[in-house]
TORKOL-4160 file (C-alpha; in steps of 0.2 Angstrom, whole numbers, padded with zeros to 4 digits, m for minus):
349
<pt num="1" X="0596" Y="m0551" Z="0132"/>
<pt num="2" X="0596" Y="m0568" Z="0124"/>
<pt num="3" X="0580" Y="m0577" Z="0120"/>
<pt num="4" X="0576" Y="m0591" Z="0132"/>
<pt num="5" X="0585" Y="m0607" Z="0127"/>
<pt num="6" X="0595" Y="m0597" Z="0114"/>
<pt num="7" X="0613" Y="m0595" Z="0119"/>
<pt num="8" X="0618" Y="m0577" Z="0121"/>
<pt num="9" X="0632" Y="m0569" Z="0110"/>
<pt num="10" X="0645" Y="m0571" Z="0123"/>
<pt num="11" X="0641" Y="m0590" Z="0125"/>
<pt num="12" X="0641" Y="m0592" Z="0106"/>
<pt num="13" X="0659" Y="m0584" Z="0107"/>
<pt num="14" X="0665" Y="m0596" Z="0120"/>
<pt num="15" X="0659" Y="m0611" Z="0111"/>
<pt num="16" X="0668" Y="m0604" Z="0095"/>
<pt num="17" X="0684" Y="m0602" Z="0105"/>
<pt num="18" X="0682" Y="m0620" Z="0112"/>
<pt num="19" X="0681" Y="m0626" Z="0094"/>
<pt num="20" X="0695" Y="m0615" Z="0089"/>
<pt num="21" X="0705" Y="m0622" Z="0103"/>
<pt num="22" X="0702" Y="m0640" Z="0098"/>
<pt num="23" X="0706" Y="m0636" Z="0080"/>
<pt num="24" X="0723" Y="m0628" Z="0085"/>
<pt num="25" X="0727" Y="m0642" Z="0095"/>
<pt num="26" X="0725" Y="m0653" Z="0080"/>
<pt num="27" X="0735" Y="m0642" Z="0070"/>
<pt num="28" X="0750" Y="m0642" Z="0083"/>
<pt num="29" X="0751" Y="m0661" Z="0081"/>
<pt num="30" X="0751" Y="m0661" Z="0063"/>
<pt num="31" X="0764" Y="m0647" Z="0062"/>
<pt num="32" X="0775" Y="m0658" Z="0076"/>
<pt num="33" X="0774" Y="m0672" Z="0063"/>
<pt num="34" X="0781" Y="m0660" Z="0048"/>
<pt num="35" X="0794" Y="m0652" Z="0060"/>
<pt num="36" X="0800" Y="m0671" Z="0065"/>
<pt num="37" X="0801" Y="m0675" Z="0046"/>
<pt num="38" X="0809" Y="m0659" Z="0041"/>
<pt num="39" X="0822" Y="m0662" Z="0055"/>
<pt num="40" X="0827" Y="m0678" Z="0048"/>
<pt num="41" X="0827" Y="m0672" Z="0031"/>
<pt num="42" X="0839" Y="m0658" Z="0036"/>
<pt num="43" X="0851" Y="m0670" Z="0046"/>
<pt num="44" X="0851" Y="m0681" Z="0031"/>
<pt num="45" X="0856" Y="m0667" Z="0019"/>
<pt num="46" X="0869" Y="m0660" Z="0032"/>
<pt num="47" X="0877" Y="m0677" Z="0031"/>
<pt num="48" X="0877" Y="m0678" Z="0012"/>
<pt num="49" X="0884" Y="m0660" Z="0012"/>
<pt num="50" X="0898" Y="m0664" Z="0023"/>
<pt num="51" X="0902" Y="m0680" Z="0014"/>
<pt num="52" X="0903" Y="m0670" Z="m0003"/>
<pt num="53" X="0914" Y="m0657" Z="0006"/>
<pt num="54" X="0926" Y="m0671" Z="0009"/>
<pt num="55" X="0927" Y="m0677" Z="m0008"/>
<pt num="56" X="0930" Y="m0659" Z="m0014"/>
<pt num="57" X="0945" Y="m0657" Z="m0002"/>
<pt num="58" X="0951" Y="m0673" Z="m0009"/>
<pt num="59" X="0949" Y="m0668" Z="m0026"/>
<pt num="60" X="0958" Y="m0651" Z="m0022"/>
<pt num="61" X="0973" Y="m0661" Z="m0015"/>
<pt num="62" X="0975" Y="m0669" Z="m0032"/>
<pt num="63" X="0966" Y="m0657" Z="m0043"/>
<pt num="64" X="0979" Y="m0659" Z="m0058"/>
<pt num="65" X="0975" Y="m0678" Z="m0060"/>
<pt num="66" X="0957" Y="m0678" Z="m0058"/>
<pt num="67" X="0946" Y="m0677" Z="m0075"/>
<pt num="68" X="0938" Y="m0661" Z="m0078"/>
<pt num="69" X="0922" Y="m0670" Z="m0080"/>
<pt num="70" X="0923" Y="m0678" Z="m0062"/>
<pt num="71" X="0927" Y="m0660" Z="m0056"/>
<pt num="72" X="0912" Y="m0653" Z="m0064"/>
<pt num="73" X="0901" Y="m0666" Z="m0057"/>
<pt num="74" X="0907" Y="m0666" Z="m0039"/>
<pt num="75" X="0905" Y="m0646" Z="m0039"/>
<pt num="76" X="0887" Y="m0647" Z="m0047"/>
<pt num="77" X="0883" Y="m0660" Z="m0033"/>
<pt num="78" X="0890" Y="m0649" Z="m0020"/>
<pt num="79" X="0879" Y="m0633" Z="m0026"/>
<pt num="80" X="0863" Y="m0645" Z="m0027"/>
<pt num="81" X="0867" Y="m0651" Z="m0009"/>
<pt num="82" X="0870" Y="m0634" Z="m0003"/>
<pt num="83" X="0854" Y="m0627" Z="m0011"/>
<pt num="84" X="0843" Y="m0641" Z="m0004"/>
<pt num="85" X="0851" Y="m0639" Z="0012"/>
<pt num="86" X="0847" Y="m0621" Z="0013"/>
<pt num="87" X="0830" Y="m0623" Z="0007"/>
<pt num="88" X="0826" Y="m0636" Z="0019"/>
<pt num="89" X="0833" Y="m0626" Z="0034"/>
<pt num="90" X="0822" Y="m0612" Z="0029"/>
<pt num="91" X="0807" Y="m0624" Z="0028"/>
<pt num="92" X="0812" Y="m0630" Z="0046"/>
<pt num="93" X="0814" Y="m0613" Z="0053"/>
<pt num="94" X="0797" Y="m0608" Z="0046"/>
<pt num="95" X="0789" Y="m0623" Z="0053"/>
<pt num="96" X="0796" Y="m0620" Z="0070"/>
<pt num="97" X="0791" Y="m0603" Z="0070"/>
<pt num="98" X="0774" Y="m0607" Z="0065"/>
<pt num="99" X="0773" Y="m0621" Z="0078"/>
<pt num="100" X="0778" Y="m0606" Z="0091"/>
<pt num="101" X="0765" Y="m0594" Z="0086"/>
<pt num="102" X="0751" Y="m0608" Z="0085"/>
<pt num="103" X="0757" Y="m0614" Z="0102"/>
<pt num="104" X="0755" Y="m0596" Z="0109"/>
<pt num="105" X="0738" Y="m0594" Z="0101"/>
<pt num="106" X="0733" Y="m0610" Z="0109"/>
<pt num="107" X="0739" Y="m0606" Z="0125"/>
<pt num="108" X="0729" Y="m0589" Z="0124"/>
<pt num="109" X="0713" Y="m0599" Z="0120"/>
<pt num="110" X="0716" Y="m0610" Z="0135"/>
<pt num="111" X="0719" Y="m0596" Z="0147"/>
<pt num="112" X="0703" Y="m0587" Z="0139"/>
<pt num="113" X="0692" Y="m0602" Z="0143"/>
<pt num="114" X="0700" Y="m0606" Z="0160"/>
<pt num="115" X="0696" Y="m0587" Z="0164"/>
<pt num="116" X="0677" Y="m0588" Z="0158"/>
<pt num="117" X="0675" Y="m0604" Z="0167"/>
<pt num="118" X="0682" Y="m0597" Z="0183"/>
<pt num="119" X="0672" Y="m0582" Z="0182"/>
<pt num="120" X="0656" Y="m0590" Z="0179"/>
<pt num="121" X="0660" Y="m0602" Z="0195"/>
<pt num="122" X="0663" Y="m0587" Z="0205"/>
<pt num="123" X="0647" Y="m0579" Z="0200"/>
<pt num="124" X="0637" Y="m0594" Z="0200"/>
<pt num="125" X="0637" Y="m0596" Z="0181"/>
<pt num="126" X="0624" Y="m0582" Z="0177"/>
<pt num="127" X="0623" Y="m0570" Z="0163"/>
<pt num="128" X="0630" Y="m0556" Z="0174"/>
<pt num="129" X="0647" Y="m0565" Z="0175"/>
<pt num="130" X="0647" Y="m0567" Z="0156"/>
<pt num="131" X="0644" Y="m0548" Z="0154"/>
<pt num="132" X="0657" Y="m0544" Z="0167"/>
<pt num="133" X="0671" Y="m0554" Z="0157"/>
<pt num="134" X="0666" Y="m0549" Z="0140"/>
<pt num="135" X="0675" Y="m0532" Z="0139"/>
<pt num="136" X="0691" Y="m0538" Z="0143"/>
<pt num="137" X="0689" Y="m0553" Z="0131"/>
<pt num="138" X="0685" Y="m0540" Z="0117"/>
<pt num="139" X="0701" Y="m0531" Z="0122"/>
<pt num="140" X="0712" Y="m0547" Z="0120"/>
<pt num="141" X="0703" Y="m0550" Z="0103"/>
<pt num="142" X="0706" Y="m0533" Z="0096"/>
<pt num="143" X="0725" Y="m0534" Z="0102"/>
<pt num="144" X="0726" Y="m0551" Z="0092"/>
<pt num="145" X="0718" Y="m0544" Z="0077"/>
<pt num="146" X="0729" Y="m0528" Z="0078"/>
<pt num="147" X="0744" Y="m0539" Z="0079"/>
<pt num="148" X="0739" Y="m0549" Z="0063"/>
<pt num="149" X="0737" Y="m0533" Z="0053"/>
<pt num="150" X="0754" Y="m0527" Z="0058"/>
<pt num="151" X="0761" Y="m0544" Z="0053"/>
<pt num="152" X="0753" Y="m0544" Z="0037"/>
<pt num="153" X="0759" Y="m0527" Z="0033"/>
<pt num="154" X="0777" Y="m0531" Z="0038"/>
<pt num="155" X="0775" Y="m0547" Z="0027"/>
<pt num="156" X="0771" Y="m0536" Z="0012"/>
<pt num="157" X="0784" Y="m0523" Z="0015"/>
<pt num="158" X="0798" Y="m0535" Z="0019"/>
<pt num="159" X="0799" Y="m0553" Z="0014"/>
<pt num="160" X="0785" Y="m0552" Z="0000"/>
<pt num="161" X="0793" Y="m0537" Z="m0009"/>
<pt num="162" X="0811" Y="m0546" Z="m0007"/>
<pt num="163" X="0804" Y="m0562" Z="m0014"/>
<pt num="164" X="0796" Y="m0553" Z="m0028"/>
<pt num="165" X="0813" Y="m0545" Z="m0033"/>
<pt num="166" X="0822" Y="m0562" Z="m0033"/>
<pt num="167" X="0809" Y="m0568" Z="m0045"/>
<pt num="168" X="0812" Y="m0555" Z="m0057"/>
<pt num="169" X="0831" Y="m0557" Z="m0056"/>
<pt num="170" X="0828" Y="m0576" Z="m0059"/>
<pt num="171" X="0820" Y="m0572" Z="m0075"/>
<pt num="172" X="0833" Y="m0559" Z="m0081"/>
<pt num="173" X="0846" Y="m0573" Z="m0078"/>
<pt num="174" X="0835" Y="m0585" Z="m0088"/>
<pt num="175" X="0833" Y="m0574" Z="m0103"/>
<pt num="176" X="0852" Y="m0570" Z="m0103"/>
<pt num="177" X="0858" Y="m0589" Z="m0103"/>
<pt num="178" X="0854" Y="m0590" Z="m0122"/>
<pt num="179" X="0861" Y="m0572" Z="m0127"/>
<pt num="180" X="0876" Y="m0568" Z="m0115"/>
<pt num="181" X="0883" Y="m0581" Z="m0104"/>
<pt num="182" X="0895" Y="m0568" Z="m0096"/>
<pt num="183" X="0882" Y="m0556" Z="m0091"/>
<pt num="184" X="0871" Y="m0571" Z="m0085"/>
<pt num="185" X="0885" Y="m0577" Z="m0073"/>
<pt num="186" X="0886" Y="m0559" Z="m0067"/>
<pt num="187" X="0867" Y="m0559" Z="m0064"/>
<pt num="188" X="0868" Y="m0575" Z="m0056"/>
<pt num="189" X="0881" Y="m0568" Z="m0043"/>
<pt num="190" X="0869" Y="m0553" Z="m0040"/>
<pt num="191" X="0855" Y="m0565" Z="m0036"/>
<pt num="192" X="0865" Y="m0575" Z="m0024"/>
<pt num="193" X="0870" Y="m0559" Z="m0015"/>
<pt num="194" X="0851" Y="m0554" Z="m0016"/>
<pt num="195" X="0846" Y="m0571" Z="m0010"/>
<pt num="196" X="0858" Y="m0570" Z="0005"/>
<pt num="197" X="0852" Y="m0553" Z="0010"/>
<pt num="198" X="0833" Y="m0559" Z="0009"/>
<pt num="199" X="0837" Y="m0574" Z="0020"/>
<pt num="200" X="0845" Y="m0562" Z="0033"/>
<pt num="201" X="0830" Y="m0551" Z="0032"/>
<pt num="202" X="0818" Y="m0566" Z="0034"/>
<pt num="203" X="0828" Y="m0573" Z="0049"/>
<pt num="204" X="0827" Y="m0554" Z="0057"/>
<pt num="205" X="0809" Y="m0554" Z="0054"/>
<pt num="206" X="0807" Y="m0571" Z="0062"/>
<pt num="207" X="0816" Y="m0566" Z="0077"/>
<pt num="208" X="0806" Y="m0550" Z="0078"/>
<pt num="209" X="0790" Y="m0560" Z="0077"/>
<pt num="210" X="0794" Y="m0574" Z="0089"/>
<pt num="211" X="0812" Y="m0577" Z="0093"/>
<pt num="212" X="0815" Y="m0595" Z="0096"/>
<pt num="213" X="0829" Y="m0592" Z="0108"/>
<pt num="214" X="0816" Y="m0584" Z="0121"/>
<pt num="215" X="0810" Y="m0602" Z="0123"/>
<pt num="216" X="0827" Y="m0610" Z="0122"/>
<pt num="217" X="0838" Y="m0598" Z="0132"/>
<pt num="218" X="0827" Y="m0587" Z="0140"/>
<pt num="219" X="0824" Y="m0568" Z="0143"/>
<pt num="220" X="0842" Y="m0561" Z="0146"/>
<pt num="221" X="0850" Y="m0569" Z="0130"/>
<pt num="222" X="0836" Y="m0564" Z="0120"/>
<pt num="223" X="0836" Y="m0546" Z="0125"/>
<pt num="224" X="0855" Y="m0545" Z="0122"/>
<pt num="225" X="0852" Y="m0551" Z="0105"/>
<pt num="226" X="0838" Y="m0539" Z="0101"/>
<pt num="227" X="0847" Y="m0524" Z="0107"/>
<pt num="228" X="0862" Y="m0529" Z="0097"/>
<pt num="229" X="0851" Y="m0531" Z="0082"/>
<pt num="230" X="0844" Y="m0514" Z="0085"/>
<pt num="231" X="0861" Y="m0506" Z="0087"/>
<pt num="232" X="0867" Y="m0514" Z="0069"/>
<pt num="233" X="0851" Y="m0508" Z="0061"/>
<pt num="234" X="0849" Y="m0491" Z="0068"/>
<pt num="235" X="0860" Y="m0475" Z="0070"/>
<pt num="236" X="0853" Y="m0472" Z="0087"/>
<pt num="237" X="0865" Y="m0479" Z="0101"/>
<pt num="238" X="0855" Y="m0492" Z="0112"/>
<pt num="239" X="0862" Y="m0500" Z="0127"/>
<pt num="240" X="0856" Y="m0513" Z="0139"/>
<pt num="241" X="0860" Y="m0514" Z="0157"/>
<pt num="242" X="0856" Y="m0530" Z="0167"/>
<pt num="243" X="0858" Y="m0531" Z="0186"/>
<pt num="244" X="0852" Y="m0543" Z="0199"/>
<pt num="245" X="0852" Y="m0562" Z="0199"/>
<pt num="246" X="0852" Y="m0570" Z="0182"/>
<pt num="247" X="0837" Y="m0583" Z="0182"/>
<pt num="248" X="0823" Y="m0587" Z="0172"/>
<pt num="249" X="0805" Y="m0581" Z="0177"/>
<pt num="250" X="0789" Y="m0590" Z="0171"/>
<pt num="251" X="0788" Y="m0591" Z="0151"/>
<pt num="252" X="0773" Y="m0579" Z="0151"/>
<pt num="253" X="0782" Y="m0566" Z="0161"/>
<pt num="254" X="0797" Y="m0568" Z="0149"/>
<pt num="255" X="0786" Y="m0566" Z="0134"/>
<pt num="256" X="0777" Y="m0551" Z="0142"/>
<pt num="257" X="0793" Y="m0541" Z="0147"/>
<pt num="258" X="0802" Y="m0545" Z="0130"/>
<pt num="259" X="0786" Y="m0538" Z="0120"/>
<pt num="260" X="0785" Y="m0523" Z="0130"/>
<pt num="261" X="0803" Y="m0519" Z="0129"/>
<pt num="262" X="0802" Y="m0523" Z="0111"/>
<pt num="263" X="0787" Y="m0510" Z="0108"/>
<pt num="264" X="0795" Y="m0496" Z="0118"/>
<pt num="265" X="0811" Y="m0497" Z="0110"/>
<pt num="266" X="0803" Y="m0497" Z="0092"/>
<pt num="267" X="0792" Y="m0482" Z="0097"/>
<pt num="268" X="0807" Y="m0473" Z="0104"/>
<pt num="269" X="0817" Y="m0476" Z="0088"/>
<pt num="270" X="0801" Y="m0472" Z="0076"/>
<pt num="271" X="0794" Y="m0457" Z="0086"/>
<pt num="272" X="0805" Y="m0449" Z="0100"/>
<pt num="273" X="0817" Y="m0440" Z="0090"/>
<pt num="274" X="0830" Y="m0446" Z="0102"/>
<pt num="275" X="0849" Y="m0448" Z="0100"/>
<pt num="276" X="0850" Y="m0462" Z="0113"/>
<pt num="277" X="0840" Y="m0477" Z="0121"/>
<pt num="278" X="0843" Y="m0486" Z="0137"/>
<pt num="279" X="0836" Y="m0502" Z="0142"/>
<pt num="280" X="0837" Y="m0510" Z="0159"/>
<pt num="281" X="0833" Y="m0526" Z="0167"/>
<pt num="282" X="0834" Y="m0529" Z="0185"/>
<pt num="283" X="0830" Y="m0546" Z="0194"/>
<pt num="284" X="0828" Y="m0549" Z="0212"/>
<pt num="285" X="0819" Y="m0563" Z="0222"/>
<pt num="286" X="0803" Y="m0556" Z="0222"/>
<pt num="287" X="0802" Y="m0545" Z="0206"/>
<pt num="288" X="0808" Y="m0543" Z="0188"/>
<pt num="289" X="0809" Y="m0524" Z="0182"/>
<pt num="290" X="0813" Y="m0518" Z="0165"/>
<pt num="291" X="0814" Y="m0500" Z="0158"/>
<pt num="292" X="0817" Y="m0490" Z="0142"/>
<pt num="293" X="0822" Y="m0473" Z="0143"/>
<pt num="294" X="0826" Y="m0460" Z="0128"/>
<pt num="295" X="0832" Y="m0442" Z="0128"/>
<pt num="296" X="0819" Y="m0437" Z="0114"/>
<pt num="297" X="0806" Y="m0425" Z="0112"/>
<pt num="298" X="0793" Y="m0432" Z="0125"/>
<pt num="299" X="0775" Y="m0431" Z="0126"/>
<pt num="300" X="0760" Y="m0425" Z="0137"/>
<pt num="301" X="0756" Y="m0442" Z="0146"/>
<pt num="302" X="0738" Y="m0437" Z="0150"/>
<pt num="303" X="0734" Y="m0432" Z="0133"/>
<pt num="304" X="0742" Y="m0447" Z="0124"/>
<pt num="305" X="0733" Y="m0459" Z="0136"/>
<pt num="306" X="0716" Y="m0450" Z="0133"/>
<pt num="307" X="0718" Y="m0451" Z="0115"/>
<pt num="308" X="0723" Y="m0470" Z="0115"/>
<pt num="309" X="0707" Y="m0474" Z="0126"/>
<pt num="310" X="0696" Y="m0464" Z="0113"/>
<pt num="311" X="0704" Y="m0472" Z="0098"/>
<pt num="312" X="0705" Y="m0490" Z="0106"/>
<pt num="313" X="0723" Y="m0491" Z="0102"/>
<pt num="314" X="0731" Y="m0507" Z="0107"/>
<pt num="315" X="0747" Y="m0499" Z="0111"/>
<pt num="316" X="0753" Y="m0493" Z="0128"/>
<pt num="317" X="0736" Y="m0495" Z="0136"/>
<pt num="318" X="0734" Y="m0513" Z="0131"/>
<pt num="319" X="0752" Y="m0516" Z="0137"/>
<pt num="320" X="0748" Y="m0509" Z="0153"/>
<pt num="321" X="0733" Y="m0519" Z="0156"/>
<pt num="322" X="0743" Y="m0536" Z="0152"/>
<pt num="323" X="0755" Y="m0531" Z="0165"/>
<pt num="324" X="0743" Y="m0527" Z="0178"/>
<pt num="325" X="0734" Y="m0544" Z="0174"/>
<pt num="326" X="0750" Y="m0551" Z="0180"/>
<pt num="327" X="0749" Y="m0542" Z="0196"/>
<pt num="328" X="0763" Y="m0529" Z="0190"/>
<pt num="329" X="0763" Y="m0510" Z="0186"/>
<pt num="330" X="0769" Y="m0501" Z="0170"/>
<pt num="331" X="0774" Y="m0482" Z="0174"/>
<pt num="332" X="0775" Y="m0468" Z="0162"/>
<pt num="333" X="0786" Y="m0454" Z="0165"/>
<pt num="334" X="0787" Y="m0441" Z="0151"/>
<pt num="335" X="0785" Y="m0423" Z="0147"/>
<pt num="336" X="0787" Y="m0412" Z="0131"/>
<pt num="337" X="0805" Y="m0408" Z="0128"/>
<pt num="338" X="0813" Y="m0420" Z="0142"/>
<pt num="339" X="0812" Y="m0437" Z="0136"/>
<pt num="340" X="0803" Y="m0452" Z="0141"/>
<pt num="341" X="0805" Y="m0465" Z="0153"/>
<pt num="342" X="0793" Y="m0481" Z="0154"/>
<pt num="343" X="0796" Y="m0494" Z="0167"/>
<pt num="344" X="0786" Y="m0510" Z="0173"/>
<pt num="345" X="0788" Y="m0521" Z="0186"/>
<pt num="346" X="0780" Y="m0540" Z="0189"/>
<pt num="347" X="0781" Y="m0551" Z="0204"/>
<pt num="348" X="0789" Y="m0567" Z="0201"/>
<pt num="349" X="0790" Y="m0574" Z="0220"/>
């Protein structure tokens, strides 16, 4: 129990959350300015790139009459414009991704503050109400921290390693220029291919982290794109079936369903030892249902869920809790040797 006149740990946590919420709102406004500036710069570079492309076409039409120095100059300008446009687009996409993640974090903080205020009002604002809300809040915090750890690990394993390799290749090219121009050109070609491959990996990483099309186009196009990407990167056939009336539920429902499906498909590919994965999505007037089924090795549901709770894992147990917080249900049907089917349904009416 807290000393009289001194805030309890829970009250101190709420005050810190309120300050964090105000800080993230400030950071959102700042990043909005950067996004606007970067968007303007990308538009300007795109127009410049189009203008240079037109000049190149004109030169190609009269190639024999144009001085070599002019040809070299226009192609150098084209390469510079392409490089700057590529870099600015990458910066803009990163800023947009950062903004999406920061917005999601801000929304979580806002909902957290709203929930604690509602609980306090219902219980008369006493210390018991704070204690009642504390376990759920701690689980949310643990889940956020686990997501951050996973993100850091993926950044280290994928983009960071790829960028390190690019730096090494660039250093090799730099050393070769003075010794062997032909080898330097070959290494530059390899570097260009590596940059292209790294860019694709980063785009894929950004999509997995927070697909912007989820906000722009909605759940159905995003799931289609995600399953297509899984199919391309995996040897396991993964199919998506959509039934019902296509429509957009509330954003928080879209995010929850996409994240659960993403988690389940990843688990099936990594742990189920399966040869096929079936993803389903069904929408009616009152409910939205999703499911992931594999023909893999399966598991003992009671044993796994008990282990999850003992280890305080934020996997299936956390997603089940999030679905239930939205008034829905998550069901697990599995047994050793006969595969796994996990389905969820969330009311939308």
